[in-house]
C-alpha positions as CSV (number, residue, x, y, z in Angstrom):
1,M,166.0,50.1,94.4
2,S,165.7,47.9,91.3
3,S,162.8,45.4,91.2
4,A,165.1,42.7,89.8
5,D,166.7,40.1,92.0
6,L,170.0,41.7,93.0
7,R,171.6,38.3,93.5
8,S,171.8,38.1,89.7
9,L,173.2,41.6,89.3
10,P,176.8,42.0,88.1
11,L,179.1,42.5,91.0
12,A,180.3,45.9,89.9
13,D,176.7,47.2,89.7
14,L,175.9,45.7,93.1
15,E,179.0,47.5,94.6
16,H,177.8,50.8,93.1
17,L,174.4,50.4,94.8
18,L,176.2,49.8,98.1
19,V,178.3,52.9,97.6
20,D,175.1,54.9,96.9
21,V,173.5,53.6,100.2
22,L,176.5,53.5,102.5
23,G,178.7,56.3,101.1
24,D,181.8,54.1,100.9
25,L,182.5,50.4,100.5
26,P,183.6,48.5,103.6
27,P,186.1,45.7,103.1
28,G,184.5,42.2,103.2
29,W,180.9,41.1,102.8
30,T,180.4,40.7,106.5
31,A,181.3,44.3,107.2
32,R,179.0,45.4,104.3
33,R,176.1,43.4,105.7
34,Q,176.6,44.9,109.1
35,A,176.8,48.4,107.6
36,L,173.5,47.8,105.7
37,E,171.8,46.7,108.9
38,R,173.0,49.8,110.7
39,A,171.8,52.0,107.8
40,A,168.2,50.7,108.2
41,D,167.1,53.0,111.1
42,S,163.3,52.8,110.4
43,P,160.8,50.1,109.3
44,A,160.2,51.7,105.9
45,Q,163.9,52.0,105.2
46,L,164.6,48.5,106.3
47,Q,162.0,47.2,103.9
48,A,163.5,49.3,101.1
49,L,167.0,47.9,101.8
50,D,165.8,44.2,102.0
51,P,166.7,43.3,98.3
52,L,170.2,44.7,98.8
53,L,170.6,43.0,102.2
54,L,169.4,39.7,100.6
55,A,172.1,39.9,97.9
56,V,174.9,40.9,100.3
57,R,173.9,38.2,102.8
58,A,173.9,35.5,100.0
59,L,177.5,36.5,99.1
60,E,178.6,36.5,102.7
61,T,177.1,33.0,103.1
62,I,178.9,31.5,100.1
63,E,182.2,33.2,101.0
64,S,182.1,31.8,104.5
65,G,181.0,28.4,103.3
66,L,184.0,27.8,101.0
67,P,187.4,26.9,102.5
68,I,190.4,29.1,101.8
69,Q,192.3,26.2,100.4
70,I,190.5,24.2,97.6
71,G,192.4,21.4,95.9
72,G,195.7,23.3,95.6
73,L,194.0,26.6,95.1
74,R,194.1,29.5,97.5
75,R,190.8,31.3,97.3
76,G,190.6,35.1,97.3
77,E,187.8,37.6,97.2
78,I,184.5,37.2,95.3
79,W,185.1,38.3,91.7
80,E,181.6,38.0,90.1
81,Q,178.1,36.6,90.5
82,D,175.2,35.5,88.4
83,A,171.8,33.9,89.1
84,I,173.2,30.5,89.9
85,S,176.9,30.9,90.7
86,V,179.6,33.0,92.3
87,S,183.2,33.3,91.0
88,F,186.2,33.8,93.2
89,D,189.7,35.1,92.5
90,A,192.2,32.3,93.3
91,W,195.9,31.4,92.9
92,R,197.8,28.2,92.2
93,R,201.6,28.5,92.4
94,G,201.6,32.1,91.2
95,Q,199.1,31.4,88.4
96,R,195.9,33.4,88.7
97,V,192.6,31.6,88.0
98,L,188.9,32.2,88.5
99,L,187.0,29.6,90.5
100,R,183.3,29.5,89.6
101,A,181.0,27.6,92.1
102,L,177.3,27.0,92.3
103,R,175.4,28.8,95.0
104,P,175.0,26.7,98.2
105,E,171.3,26.3,97.8
106,L,171.7,25.1,94.2
107,R,174.8,22.9,94.4
108,G,172.8,19.7,94.7
109,D,170.4,20.5,91.9
110,P,171.2,18.4,88.8
111,V,169.6,21.0,86.4
112,W,172.1,23.7,87.5
113,Q,175.0,21.2,87.6
114,R,174.3,20.4,84.0
115,R,174.0,24.1,83.2
116,L,177.3,24.8,84.8
117,H,178.9,21.9,82.9
118,A,177.4,23.2,79.6
119,S,179.8,26.2,79.8
120,T,182.6,23.8,78.8
121,R,181.0,22.7,75.6
122,W,181.7,25.9,73.6
123,P,184.9,28.0,74.2
124,A,184.5,31.5,75.3
125,P,186.4,34.2,73.4
126,H,189.0,34.4,76.3
127,P,189.9,32.4,78.3
128,L,189.0,28.8,77.7
129,P,187.2,27.3,80.7
130,G,188.8,24.4,82.5
131,A,187.2,21.1,83.2
132,L,184.4,20.7,85.7
133,R,185.7,19.6,89.1
134,M,184.0,18.6,92.4
135,Q,184.9,20.0,95.8
136,G,183.1,17.4,97.9
137,E,179.6,17.7,96.5
138,W,180.2,21.3,95.3
139,P,180.7,21.5,91.5
140,M,183.2,24.1,90.3
141,L,184.8,25.4,87.1
142,E,188.3,26.9,86.7
143,Y,189.2,29.7,84.3
144,P,192.8,30.7,83.8
145,L,193.7,34.4,83.8
146,H,196.9,35.8,82.1
147,G,197.2,39.2,83.7
148,P,195.6,42.0,85.8
149,S,192.1,43.2,85.2
150,L,191.4,46.6,83.7
151,S,189.9,47.6,87.1
152,Q,193.3,47.2,88.6
153,L,195.1,49.4,86.1
154,L,194.9,53.0,87.2
155,P,196.1,55.9,84.9
156,A,199.8,56.4,85.8
157,D,200.1,59.9,84.4
158,E,198.0,63.0,84.1
159,R,198.0,62.4,80.3
160,P,196.0,59.3,79.4
161,D,197.7,56.5,77.4
162,T,196.0,56.5,74.0
163,Q,197.6,53.2,73.1
164,L,196.5,51.4,76.3
165,I,192.9,52.7,75.9
166,A,192.8,51.6,72.2
167,L,194.1,48.1,73.1
168,A,191.5,47.7,75.8
169,L,188.7,48.8,73.4
170,E,190.0,46.6,70.6
171,G,190.3,43.6,72.9
172,G,186.8,44.0,74.2
173,L,185.4,44.4,70.6
174,A,187.2,41.2,69.5
175,G,185.7,39.2,72.3
176,L,182.2,40.7,71.7
177,E,182.5,39.9,68.0
178,A,183.1,36.2,68.7
179,L,180.2,36.1,71.1
180,H,177.7,38.0,68.9
181,A,178.7,35.9,65.9
182,R,177.2,32.8,67.6
183,G,174.1,34.7,68.9
184,Q,175.3,35.1,72.5
185,V,175.7,38.2,74.6
186,H,178.1,38.9,77.5
187,G,175.6,40.3,79.9
188,H,178.0,41.2,82.7
189,L,180.7,43.2,81.0
190,S,182.7,45.5,83.4
191,A,186.2,46.7,83.8
192,R,187.2,43.5,85.7
193,H,186.3,41.4,82.6
194,L,189.1,43.0,80.5
195,V,192.4,41.3,81.4
196,R,195.8,42.8,80.3
197,T,198.0,40.3,78.5
198,E,201.4,40.6,76.8
199,T,199.8,41.4,73.4
200,G,196.8,43.5,74.5
201,F,193.6,42.8,76.3
202,E,191.4,39.7,76.5
203,L,187.7,39.7,77.3
204,I,186.6,37.3,80.1
205,W,183.2,35.6,79.7
206,L,182.0,33.2,82.2
207,D,178.7,32.2,80.4
208,P,176.6,33.8,83.1
209,V,173.0,32.8,83.7
210,L,171.1,36.1,83.2
211,A,167.9,36.7,85.1
212,I,167.1,39.5,82.7
213,A,167.8,39.3,78.9
214,S,170.6,41.5,77.6
215,S,171.5,42.7,74.1
216,P,174.5,43.3,71.9
217,E,173.9,47.1,72.2
218,Q,174.0,46.8,76.0
219,D,177.3,44.9,75.7
220,L,178.8,47.8,73.7
221,R,177.5,50.3,76.2
222,D,179.0,48.3,79.1
223,L,182.4,48.1,77.2
224,G,182.5,51.8,76.6
225,K,181.8,52.5,80.2
226,A,184.5,50.1,81.3
227,V,187.2,51.4,79.0
228,A,186.3,55.0,79.8
229,T,187.7,54.5,83.3
230,L,191.2,54.7,81.8
231,D,190.5,58.3,80.8
232,P,188.9,59.9,83.9
233,S,189.7,63.5,82.7
234,G,188.0,63.0,79.3
235,S,191.1,64.4,77.5
236,D,191.9,61.5,75.2
237,P,190.2,61.0,71.8
238,V,189.9,57.2,72.2
239,G,188.7,57.7,75.8
240,E,186.1,60.1,74.5
241,L,185.0,57.5,71.9
242,A,184.5,55.0,74.7
243,R,182.6,57.5,76.7
244,S,180.3,58.2,73.8
245,M,179.7,54.4,73.3
246,A,178.6,54.2,76.9
247,H,175.9,56.8,76.2
248,E,175.0,56.0,72.6
249,P,176.4,52.6,71.5
250,P,176.9,51.9,67.7
251,P,174.5,49.3,66.3
252,S,177.2,46.7,65.7
253,V,180.8,45.7,66.6
254,D,181.9,46.3,63.0
255,M,180.8,49.9,63.2
256,A,182.4,50.3,66.6
257,R,185.7,49.0,65.1
258,A,185.4,51.4,62.1
259,L,184.9,54.3,64.6
260,L,187.9,53.2,66.5
261,S,190.1,53.0,63.4
262,R,189.0,56.5,62.3
263,T,189.5,57.9,65.8
264,L,193.0,56.4,66.0
265,A,193.9,57.8,62.5
266,E,192.7,61.3,63.5
267,A,194.6,61.1,66.8
268,L,197.7,60.0,65.0
269,A,197.5,62.8,62.5
270,E,197.0,65.3,65.4
271,R,199.9,63.8,67.3
272,R,202.2,64.0,64.3
273,H,201.2,67.7,63.8
274,E,201.8,68.4,67.5
275,L,205.3,66.7,67.3
276,A,206.1,68.7,64.1
277,M,205.1,71.9,65.8
278,R,207.2,71.0,68.8
279,A,210.2,70.2,66.5
280,R,209.8,73.5,64.8
281,D,209.7,75.3,68.1
282,Q,212.8,73.4,69.3
283,A,214.6,74.4,66.1
284,K,213.5,78.0,66.5
285,R,214.6,77.9,70.2
286,A,218.0,76.5,69.1
287,R,218.5,79.4,66.6
288,E,217.5,81.9,69.2
289,E,220.0,80.5,71.7
290,R,222.7,80.8,69.0
291,L,221.7,84.4,68.3
292,L,221.7,85.1,72.0
293,S,225.1,83.7,72.5
294,A,226.3,85.7,69.5
295,T,224.9,89.0,70.8
296,K,226.6,88.4,74.2
297,R,229.9,87.8,72.5
298,L,229.4,90.8,70.2
299,G,228.7,93.0,73.2
300,I,232.2,92.5,74.5
301,A,234.0,92.0,71.2
302,I,234.7,95.7,70.5
303,S,236.0,97.9,73.3
304,P,234.5,101.3,73.7
305,P,236.4,104.4,72.5
306,V,238.8,105.7,75.2
307,G,238.6,109.2,76.5
308,Q,236.8,111.8,78.7
309,F,234.1,113.8,76.8
310,C,231.8,116.6,77.7
311,L,228.4,115.8,76.1
312,R,226.5,118.8,77.2
313,A,226.9,122.1,79.1
314,G,223.7,123.3,80.6
315,Q,222.6,126.9,81.0
316,D,222.6,126.2,84.8
317,S,226.4,125.4,84.7
318,V,225.8,121.7,85.0
319,L,228.0,119.6,82.8
320,V,227.2,116.1,81.4
321,V,230.5,114.2,81.2
322,V,231.4,110.6,80.2
323,D,234.7,108.9,81.0
324,S,235.8,105.7,79.2
325,D,239.1,103.7,79.8
326,G,238.3,100.9,77.4
327,T,237.1,98.5,80.1
328,K,234.4,100.5,81.8
329,I,232.4,103.6,81.2
330,K,231.2,106.1,83.8
331,G,229.3,109.3,83.3
332,G,226.5,111.7,84.3
333,P,225.9,115.3,85.4
334,V,228.6,117.0,87.3
335,A,229.0,120.5,88.8
336,G,232.6,120.9,87.6
337,M,235.8,119.1,86.7
338,P,237.4,117.0,87.9
339,A,234.4,115.0,89.0
340,R,234.8,113.1,92.2
341,F,232.1,110.5,91.5
342,M,230.2,109.4,88.4
343,P,227.8,106.4,88.2
344,R,228.6,103.3,86.2
345,V,227.3,103.2,82.6
346,W,228.9,100.0,81.3
347,D,231.4,97.3,82.1
348,A,232.2,93.9,80.6
349,E,230.9,92.0,83.7
350,Q,227.6,93.7,84.3
351,G,226.9,95.0,80.9
352,L,225.0,98.2,80.1
353,D,223.0,100.3,82.6
354,P,220.1,101.4,80.3
355,V,218.9,104.3,82.4
356,A,222.4,105.9,82.7
357,S,223.2,105.2,79.0
358,R,219.9,106.8,77.9
359,A,220.6,109.9,79.9
360,L,224.0,110.3,78.2
361,L,222.6,109.8,74.8
362,R,219.8,112.3,75.5
363,A,222.3,114.8,76.7
364,W,224.4,114.4,73.5
365,A,221.3,114.7,71.3
366,S,220.2,118.0,73.0
367,R,223.7,119.5,73.3
368,K,222.9,122.5,71.0
369,T,220.2,123.7,73.4
370,G,222.8,124.3,76.1
371,D,225.9,126.5,76.3
372,E,227.9,125.3,73.3
373,T,230.7,127.8,73.9
374,R,231.4,126.5,77.4
375,R,231.1,122.8,76.1
376,A,233.7,123.5,73.3
377,K,236.0,125.1,75.9
378,M,235.7,122.0,78.1
379,Q,236.3,119.7,75.2
380,A,239.5,121.6,74.4
381,E,240.7,121.4,78.0
382,L,240.1,117.6,78.0
383,G,242.0,117.4,74.7
384,V,239.2,115.7,72.7
385,D,236.8,116.6,70.0
386,D,233.2,116.0,69.0
387,A,234.1,113.1,66.7
388,G,235.4,111.0,69.6
389,A,232.2,111.9,71.6
390,M,230.0,110.9,68.7
391,N,231.8,107.5,68.4
392,L,231.4,106.8,72.1
393,C,227.7,107.7,71.9
394,R,227.2,105.5,68.8
395,W,229.0,102.7,70.7
396,L,226.6,103.1,73.6
397,S,223.6,103.1,71.2
398,C,224.8,99.8,69.7
399,Q,225.1,98.3,73.2
400,A,221.5,99.4,73.9
401,R,220.3,97.7,70.8
402,L,222.2,94.5,71.5
403,R,220.7,94.5,75.0
404,A,217.2,94.9,73.6
405,V,217.8,92.0,71.2
406,R,219.1,89.8,74.1
407,M,216.0,90.6,76.2
408,L,213.7,89.6,73.3
409,L,215.6,86.4,72.7
410,E,215.5,85.5,76.4
411,L,211.8,86.2,76.5
412,G,211.2,84.0,73.5
413,S,213.1,81.1,74.9
């Protein structure tokens, strides 16, 4: 546990400590305090958890001490804390505001009343603080908000939104530039301090009282850590820049902006190349689809030669016969003519049977190793010649090639 007073720790860091101790974050500060007391099951552990219990109990006390309705405002959950004050989420007729109040034990102290009022003398980058108001004897400040915090924006898609991440980083850098230019630091920057607006992001700065001095480098580190939550997978180039800033921040805001500009330029060039490749692939796919359609039409554009042919006569008296009527082709080995059954080789509806077609073409190519005398006699009985058989085999070979082309085109698309 840190040796610093945890009551001045940024609320996001305090909640992370609670998660480390409790495993999860119960809703409400009373439930969190009760869970902490249950977690201390030994004197040594109780003493170790005392600083955290002190901070949680302080927040529970101030939350229970303020009414839900405050001068037309409806108070919500605790939003942030610093060494002297606690800020609440609040609403007035649909308008979201932050309500910053002194801690109960300090509300009557004129020194801290003047310190709280001093926040109104110089405008923060975003938003401008409202006037100091009193709720009974409890001094408070209002800060208008114009949208949801970055902590409320979860990535909607698996692919991170580069533009959203860049807007968040640029909005944070613009706010830090204004602060650092007048010698101030943010000190409590987290995802909840970046608010989404119609034009981008604004940095919320509540002029916190810091128990431990911060630095511009720490502000940049905290900004990178906050923006990196929009890219949990680490797949976006701007998200990767934010993550690198969280580990090794640049020495100034100007250099951070230069890195952002260069990263965006490289991401844009890569995106344009990706889109160009995708367009080229789509054009190639369109050409392949046209070729595929053409091969399908060509496959049925020319009818096969008509006739019954003997392609081979084997030494074992087996004949290889093909029969075409112009709309379908049947063929295969038979024991004699007329054949009672022959398997389908081709028709217009189902196309070519590659196995049966290959067997017929192989038989025609090896016809001279068989009984040519018997084959010639069979051709004469069928009233055909070898020229017709050759044309039919060539037609089948063309169909086989068209089928191969269609398969390659379909595989490519």
